[in-house]
C-alpha positions in Angstrom: -86.5 35.0 -53.0 -85.4 36.1 -49.9 -89.1 35.7 -49.0 -89.1 31.6 -50.5 -85.6 30.6 -48.1 -85.1 30.4 -44.7 -82.5 32.7 -44.9 -81.7 36.1 -43.1 -82.6 38.9 -44.5 -79.7 40.5 -43.7 -78.4 38.2 -47.1 -80.6 40.5 -49.1 -76.7 41.7 -50.7 -76.0 38.4 -52.0 -79.3 37.5 -53.4 -79.5 40.8 -55.5 -75.9 40.1 -56.8 -78.1 36.4 -57.6 -80.6 37.8 -59.5 -78.1 40.8 -61.3 -76.0 37.1 -62.4 -79.5 35.6 -63.7 -80.6 38.7 -65.7 -77.4 38.5 -67.9 -78.0 35.0 -68.8 -81.8 35.4 -70.1 -83.0 38.0 -73.5 -85.6 40.5 -72.7 -88.1 41.5 -74.7 -86.5 44.0 -77.0 -83.2 42.3 -77.9 -83.3 38.5 -78.9 -79.9 38.1 -77.6 -79.2 37.9 -73.7 -76.8 40.2 -72.4 -73.9 37.8 -71.4 -74.4 36.6 -75.2 -73.7 40.7 -76.5 -70.6 41.0 -74.2 -69.0 37.9 -74.4 -70.1 36.5 -78.3 -71.2 33.0 -76.6 -73.9 31.6 -75.2 -74.2 31.2 -71.4 -74.2 27.9 -69.9 -77.4 27.5 -67.6 -76.5 24.4 -66.5 -74.7 25.5 -63.1 -77.8 26.9 -62.2 -78.8 26.4 -59.0 -82.2 27.5 -56.1 -81.1 30.5 -54.0 -81.4 29.6 -50.3 -80.9 25.7 -51.2 -79.6 23.8 -48.7 -75.9 22.2 -49.3 -73.7 20.4 -47.9 -69.7 21.5 -49.1 -66.8 20.0 -49.4 -64.0 22.0 -47.3 -60.5 20.7 -48.4 -58.9 20.7 -44.6 -55.1 19.0 -44.9 -55.0 18.1 -41.5 -58.3 16.0 -41.2 -57.7 12.3 -40.1 -60.0 9.5 -41.8 -63.1 9.8 -39.5 -63.9 13.2 -39.7 -66.1 15.4 -41.0 -65.5 16.2 -44.6 -68.8 18.3 -45.3 -70.2 20.8 -43.7 -73.3 22.5 -44.2 -75.1 25.6 -45.4 -77.3 27.8 -47.5 -76.5 28.6 -51.4 -76.1 32.8 -51.5 -74.4 33.6 -55.4 -72.4 32.6 -57.8 -68.3 33.7 -58.0 -68.0 36.4 -60.3 -64.2 36.1 -61.3 -64.1 31.8 -61.0 -66.2 29.4 -61.2 -68.0 28.6 -58.5 -70.5 29.2 -56.1 -70.7 31.4 -52.4 -72.4 29.6 -49.4 -73.3 30.8 -46.2 -73.1 28.3 -43.2 -73.6 28.9 -39.8 -72.1 26.5 -37.9 -68.3 27.4 -39.7 -65.8 29.8 -38.5 -66.1 31.6 -41.6 -70.0 32.3 -42.4 -69.3 32.9 -45.8 -67.6 30.4 -48.0 -66.2 30.3 -51.6 -65.8 27.0 -53.0 -66.6 25.1 -56.4 -67.0 21.6 -54.8 -70.7 21.0 -53.3 -73.9 19.1 -53.1 -77.3 21.1 -54.1 -80.4 19.9 -51.5 -83.0 21.6 -54.1 -86.4 21.1 -53.1 -86.1 18.5 -50.6 -84.0 16.3 -53.0 -80.1 15.6 -53.9 -79.4 17.0 -57.2 -77.7 14.4 -58.6 -76.4 12.9 -55.7 -73.0 14.3 -56.3 -70.3 16.1 -55.8 -70.8 19.5 -58.1 -67.1 20.6 -58.8 -66.2 23.3 -61.2 
């Protein structure tokens, strides 16, 4: 995942967490159920999965934004949140480089997915 993205090697920890998140949602050859299904007794949803390292436009909520201010910042998708619905993003131009939000426009493989913001 790191070699296919343009992200820094310092983000390898987020890549490993994403790999574990994905492996818990796919079945193995030995057991036909996923680890997530064995733990929660329900099938995992795969609709929220995205390409690791893809470009995103993150909608940051700012109470003091004006009408003509920019409403999104550019960043990269680096993982899923563990205890809530949402995503983690690496935004190199934002003051906090790692942000956690559920409202973003994913630009995977040069095309936007759905042309709307995914809100969780």
